[in-house]
C-alpha positions in Angstrom: 45.2 40.7 -11.1 43.3 41.0 -7.6 41.0 37.7 -7.2 37.9 38.2 -5.4 37.7 36.2 -3.0 33.8 35.9 -2.7 33.4 35.0 -6.7 35.6 32.4 -5.8 33.7 31.0 -2.7 30.8 31.5 -4.7 31.8 29.1 -7.6 33.2 26.4 -4.8 29.4 26.5 -3.5 28.2 26.3 -6.9 30.4 23.2 -7.4 29.4 21.4 -4.4 25.7 21.9 -5.2 26.1 20.6 -8.6 28.1 17.2 -7.2 25.5 16.7 -4.4 22.8 17.3 -7.1 24.0 14.5 -9.5 24.9 12.4 -6.5 21.2 12.2 -5.2 20.0 12.3 -8.5 22.0 8.8 -9.2 21.5 7.3 -5.4 18.5 5.2 -4.4 15.8 6.6 -2.7 13.6 5.3 0.3 10.3 3.8 -1.4 11.3 4.9 -5.1 10.4 8.2 -3.9 11.1 10.7 -7.4 14.4 12.5 -6.4 12.1 16.1 -7.4 10.2 15.3 -3.9 12.6 13.8 -2.0 13.3 15.5 1.4 16.1 18.2 1.3 17.6 16.6 -2.3 18.6 20.2 -3.5 20.4 21.3 -0.2 22.2 18.0 1.2 23.4 14.7 1.1 22.4 12.3 4.0 24.5 11.6 6.6 22.8 8.1 6.8 20.2 6.6 4.5 18.0 4.8 7.3 15.3 3.2 5.6 17.6 1.9 2.7 19.6 -0.8 5.2 17.8 -4.0 6.2 17.9 -4.6 9.9 19.1 -8.0 10.7 17.8 -10.4 13.4 20.4 -11.0 16.1 18.0 -13.0 18.4 18.2 -16.7 19.6 15.4 -18.0 17.7 17.1 -20.1 14.7 18.5 -22.5 17.7 15.2 -23.5 18.6 13.7 -26.7 17.9 11.8 -27.7 14.8 8.2 -28.5 15.4 8.1 -32.7 14.5 4.7 -33.8 16.0 2.4 -31.9 13.7 -0.1 -33.2 11.4 -0.2 -29.8 9.5 1.6 -26.7 8.9 -0.6 -23.8 10.5 -0.9 -20.5 8.9 -2.8 -17.9 10.6 -5.0 -15.0 9.3 -6.2 -11.7 10.6 -8.2 -9.5 9.1 -12.1 -7.7 9.4 -14.4 -10.7 9.1 -17.3 -9.2 11.0 -18.3 -6.2 12.8 -16.1 -3.7 10.3 -19.0 -2.3 8.1 -20.1 -3.8 4.3 -16.8 -2.6 2.6 -14.1 -3.9 5.5 -16.1 -7.2 5.8 -16.2 -7.8 2.2 -12.5 -7.1 1.7 -11.4 -9.1 4.8 -13.4 -12.0 3.0 -11.8 -11.7 -0.1 -8.2 -11.8 1.7 -9.1 -15.0 3.2 -10.5 -16.3 -0.1 -7.6 -15.8 -1.9 -5.1 -17.0 0.8 -7.5 -20.2 1.3 -6.8 -20.5 -2.7 -3.3 -20.3 -2.4 -2.7 -22.8 0.2 -5.3 -25.1 -1.6 -3.2 -24.8 -4.6 0.1 -25.9 -2.8 -1.4 -28.8 -0.5 -2.4 -30.1 -4.3 1.1 -30.1 -5.1 2.4 -31.4 -2.3 2.4 -29.1 0.4 5.2 -29.4 3.1 7.1 -32.3 2.8 3.9 -33.9 2.3 2.1 -32.3 5.5 -1.0 -30.0 4.2 -0.6 -26.6 4.8 -3.9 -25.3 7.5 -5.6 -21.8 7.4 -6.6 -20.5 10.7 -8.5 -17.5 10.4 -9.3 -14.7 13.2 -11.4 -11.7 13.2 -9.3 -8.4 14.0 -12.5 -6.2 14.1 -13.4 -5.0 17.7 -12.1 -3.3 20.5 -9.0 -1.6 20.3 -6.0 -4.1 20.3 -8.2 -7.0 19.0 -5.5 -8.0 16.7 -2.9 -8.1 19.0 -5.1 -10.5 20.8 -5.5 -12.6 17.8 -2.1 -12.8 16.8 -1.5 -14.3 20.4 -4.4 -16.8 19.9 -2.5 -18.0 16.6 0.8 -18.2 18.4 -0.7 -20.7 20.9 -2.4 -22.6 18.6 0.8 -22.9 16.5 1.0 -21.0 13.6 4.5 -20.8 12.0 3.4 -17.7 10.4 0.5 -15.0 9.5 -0.9 -12.9 6.8 -2.7 -10.0 7.3 -4.3 -7.4 7.6 -6.0 -4.2 6.2 -6.9 -1.7 8.6 -3.6 0.2 9.5 -4.4 0.9 13.3 -4.7 -2.7 13.8 -2.0 -3.7 11.4 0.6 -1.2 13.6 -0.7 -3.2 16.8 -0.3 -6.6 14.9 3.2 -5.9 14.1 4.2 -5.2 17.3 3.0 -8.1 18.8 4.8 -10.4 16.3 8.2 -8.8 17.1 7.6 -9.6 20.7 6.5 -13.5 19.8 9.1 -13.8 17.2 6.6 -14.8 14.3 7.0 -14.2 10.6 4.0 -11.8 9.2 3.4 -10.9 5.5 1.0 -7.9 5.2 -1.2 -8.1 2.3 -3.7 -5.7 2.7 -2.6 -2.5 4.5 -1.7 0.8 2.5 -0.7 2.6 5.8 2.7 4.0 4.6 3.8 4.1 8.2 3.4 0.3 9.1 7.2 -0.7 7.5 8.9 2.7 8.4 8.8 0.8 11.9 11.4 -1.8 10.4 10.3 -4.4 12.4 12.3 -7.3 11.1 9.5 -9.9 11.5 7.0 -8.0 8.9 7.0 -7.5 4.8 4.5 -5.8 2.8 3.5 -7.1 -0.5 1.3 -5.0 -1.7 2.2 -1.2 -2.6 0.9 1.6 -0.1 -0.7 5.0 -0.2 2.9 6.7 -0.2 3.1 4.7 -3.9 -0.3 5.9 -4.7 0.2 9.3 -3.8 3.5 9.7 -6.3 1.3 8.2 -9.0 -1.3 11.0 -8.0 1.3 13.6 -7.8 2.5 13.2 -11.3 -0.8 12.6 -12.9 -2.3 16.1 -11.8 0.8 18.1 -11.8 3.4 16.8 -14.2 1.1 15.1 -16.8 -2.1 17.3 -16.6 -0.3 20.2 -15.6 -2.9 21.2 -12.5 -1.5 24.1 -10.4 -4.5 24.6 -7.8 -5.3 21.4 -6.1 -7.7 21.1 -3.1 -7.7 18.3 -0.5 -10.9 16.8 0.8 -10.5 14.0 3.3 -11.8 12.4 6.3 -10.8 13.5 9.8 -9.3 9.6 10.6 -5.5 8.6 10.8 -6.2 6.2 7.5 -6.8 9.4 5.8 -4.5 12.0 7.5 -1.7 9.4 6.6 -2.8 8.5 3.4 -2.5 12.1 2.1 0.8 12.9 4.0 3.2 12.7 1.1 0.6 14.0 -1.4 0.8 17.3 0.4 4.6 17.3 1.2 5.1 16.1 -2.8 2.9 18.9 -3.9 4.9 21.6 -2.0 8.2 20.2 -3.2 6.7 20.2 -6.9 6.3 24.3 -5.9 2.6 24.4 -6.2 1.4 23.4 -2.4 -2.5 22.3 -2.2 -4.6 25.6 -2.2 -7.1 24.2 0.7 -7.6 21.1 2.8 -10.7 20.3 4.1 -11.3 17.8 6.7 -14.7 16.2 7.4 -16.0 14.3 10.9 -17.2 10.7 10.5 -20.7 10.5 9.9 -20.9 13.8 7.9 -23.3 13.4 4.9 -24.0 17.1 4.0 -20.6 18.2 2.3 -21.8 21.2 0.9 -20.0 23.8 2.9 -16.5 22.0 2.2 -17.3 22.0 -1.4 -18.3 26.0 -1.5 -15.1 26.2 0.0 -13.2 24.4 -2.5 -14.9 26.2 -5.4 -14.0 29.5 -3.4 -10.4 28.7 -3.7 -10.7 28.0 -7.4 -9.5 24.6 -7.5 -8.8 22.9 -10.6 -8.6 19.7 -9.1 -10.1 17.7 -5.6 -8.1 14.7 -4.0 -10.9 13.1 -1.9 -9.6 10.8 0.6 -12.0 8.3 3.0 -14.3 5.8 3.1 -15.9 4.4 -0.4 -19.2 5.8 0.5 -17.9 8.9 1.5 -16.2 9.4 -1.4 -18.9 8.7 -3.4 -21.1 10.7 -1.6 -19.1 13.7 -2.0 -18.8 13.2 -5.7 -22.2 13.1 -6.5 -22.6 16.1 -4.5 -20.0 18.0 -6.5 -21.6 17.1 -9.7 -25.1 18.3 -8.2 -23.5 21.6 -7.6 -22.2 22.0 -11.0 -18.9 21.6 -9.9 -16.6 19.8 -12.7 -13.2 19.8 -10.9 -11.4 16.8 -11.8 -11.5 14.1 -9.2 -8.6 12.1 -8.0 -8.8 9.3 -5.2 -7.3 6.4 -3.6 -7.9 2.3 -5.0 -11.2 2.4 -3.6 -13.0 4.2 -6.2 -12.2 1.2 -8.5 -14.3 -0.9 -6.8 -17.9 -2.2 -7.5 -19.0 -0.9 -4.5 -17.9 2.6 -5.4 -19.2 2.5 -8.9 -22.7 1.5 -7.7 -22.8 4.0 -5.2 -21.7 7.0 -7.3 -23.5 5.6 -10.6 -22.7 8.0 -13.6 -20.9 10.4 -12.0 -18.0 8.1 -11.3 -17.5 9.5 -14.9 -14.0 10.8 -15.0 -12.7 10.1 -11.5 -9.0 8.8 -11.4 -7.7 6.2 -9.1 -4.9 4.0 -8.0 -4.6 0.8 -7.9 -2.0 -1.9 -7.0 -2.0 -3.7 -10.5 -3.1 -4.2 -13.6 -6.3 -6.2 -13.7 -6.5 -6.1 -17.7 -2.7 -7.4 -17.7 -3.7 -10.3 -19.5 -1.1 -11.9 -17.8 -2.5 -16.1 -18.0 -1.5 -16.7 -14.3 -3.6 -13.9 -13.1 -6.7 -15.0 -15.5 -6.3 -18.9 -14.4 -6.6 -17.1 -10.7 -9.8 -15.1 -11.8 -11.6 -18.1 -13.3 -10.8 -20.4 -10.5 -12.0 -17.8 -8.0 -15.4 -17.3 -10.0 -15.8 -20.9 -10.3 -15.6 -21.4 -6.3 -17.2 -18.7 -5.5 -19.4 -17.5 -8.0 -18.0 -13.6 -8.3 -15.1 -11.8 -9.9 -12.3 -11.7 -6.9 -11.9 -8.0 -5.8 -8.2 -6.7 -5.8 -7.5 -7.8 -2.2 -8.2 -11.7 -2.8 -5.5 -11.2 -5.8 -2.8 -9.6 -3.5 -3.4 -12.1 -0.8 -3.0 -14.8 -3.3 0.6 -13.4 -4.1 1.3 -12.7 -1.0 0.5 -16.1 0.4 2.5 -17.9 -2.0 5.6 -16.0 -1.5 5.0 -17.2 2.2 4.6 -20.9 1.5 7.6 -20.7 -0.9 9.8 -19.8 1.7 8.4 -22.1 4.4 8.9 -24.7 1.9 12.4 -24.1 1.1 13.5 -23.5 4.9 11.3 -25.5 7.3 9.1 -24.5 10.0 11.6 -22.7 12.5 10.1 -19.2 12.6 13.5 -17.5 12.7 14.5 -19.2 9.1 11.1 -18.3 7.5 11.8 -14.4 8.8 15.5 -14.7 7.3 13.8 -16.5 4.1 11.0 -13.8 3.6 12.8 -10.6 4.6 16.1 -11.5 1.9 13.4 -11.5 -1.0 14.1 -8.4 -3.0 12.1 -9.1 -6.2 9.3 -12.0 -6.5 7.2 -12.3 -9.7 3.4 -12.4 -8.6 0.3 -12.9 -10.5 0.0 -9.2 -10.2 3.3 -8.4 -11.5 6.5 -7.6 -10.0 6.8 -6.9 -6.3 10.0 -5.3 -5.4 10.9 -5.0 -1.3 12.8 -2.2 -0.3 15.2 -1.8 2.5 12.0 -1.5 5.2 10.5 -4.6 3.2 8.1 -2.7 1.5 6.3 -3.3 -1.6 8.0 -0.6 -3.8 6.9 -2.1 -7.0 4.9 -0.8 -10.1 1.4 0.9 -9.4 -1.4 1.7 -11.9 -3.8 4.2 -12.4 -7.3 4.2 -13.9 -10.0 6.6 -15.3 -14.0 5.8 -15.9 -14.4 6.5 -19.4 -18.0 5.7 -20.9 -18.6 3.4 -17.7 -15.5 1.5 -18.4 -12.3 1.9 -16.6 -8.9 2.3 -18.5 -5.7 1.5 -16.8 -2.0 2.7 -17.2 0.9 2.2 -15.3 2.5 5.0 -13.1 6.0 6.2 -14.4 7.1 9.4 -12.9 7.8 12.2 -15.4 11.1 13.8 -14.9 11.7 17.2 -14.4 13.9 19.1 -17.4 15.3 21.6 -15.1 
């Protein structure tokens, strides 16, 4: 019997393809990326999983003397406290308040070996690079670690300065997916990012609701460009590329032409990414034009600010969120009541996230002392932390790849559910 060499070669290729497919399906992925949208997962295995292995710190800072003549342990804070517009200024103050409550609780329980923790806050909105200057100021003032910030650009500047200063930093507010991709070994992020949010939206839009024609309308900003990148790539890998992408300029208020283009593209759903006032204005103009496409967006649409601006047009809008505020977790409810009692209103989500991140940091300092490198060692050794928001899972780049949630406005109320990727049957 004559053997067909081409047939044998084809069989070998199929065997290897099946082997690598199974291998990839079982292997851990960066940022908990679903295997269906993991780059090149159907074709090859990576030579090296760059983001899975945590970078070591090989410097000499562990040998530095502990500060001994201190009356308090200073914790730095950077955030948008003034000059950043209503949404960002409110968010910055929410973060600051959540951080302060965490510090007050730890101080009430004895602080650090009898010494109180002291919070030093600085504003990072101003000239580009202001966050770097403020981080140097906090370092000079004796801060042993820093909490912050929200804006992706400012946070990127800050973490590079943290690397040079060798000061540990816990980010609790920025959703920029590229922040921890820098793998700077002095920085961790305890809140989920836009990569996780994009995965949740991809699953909900394509896998759960079955839409195939999806449009993106986003701001011409780094926040919106980076914030939707994983969605664009994931949609293509799922076999349903985004049918149209529209980009509007800062300050635009009339979105009629963009919306008409989306209508002509026969889109079934629209993903909107921008600032909260922009998203609300777009949604209202969509509904005024009789456009009934499903609307999906970021965590910004699940805020009181968006509901006030969008009014009844918020109905049916779906957003992503870093935790479930209706979980009933006793620790979360206790924090909400404490916050209301102190400040007279319910906390925003950034206050809750800052509280979690601050407690993680203070717990670490209490364990290892005031040497900055040892604090760094402790926070970067954490793989899982149980906060009031739920489980915080730090991956190989020290990014929180833990659970995220979605919510939809239904009859004026928000209904939350946890994101779980729906595996393909193919």
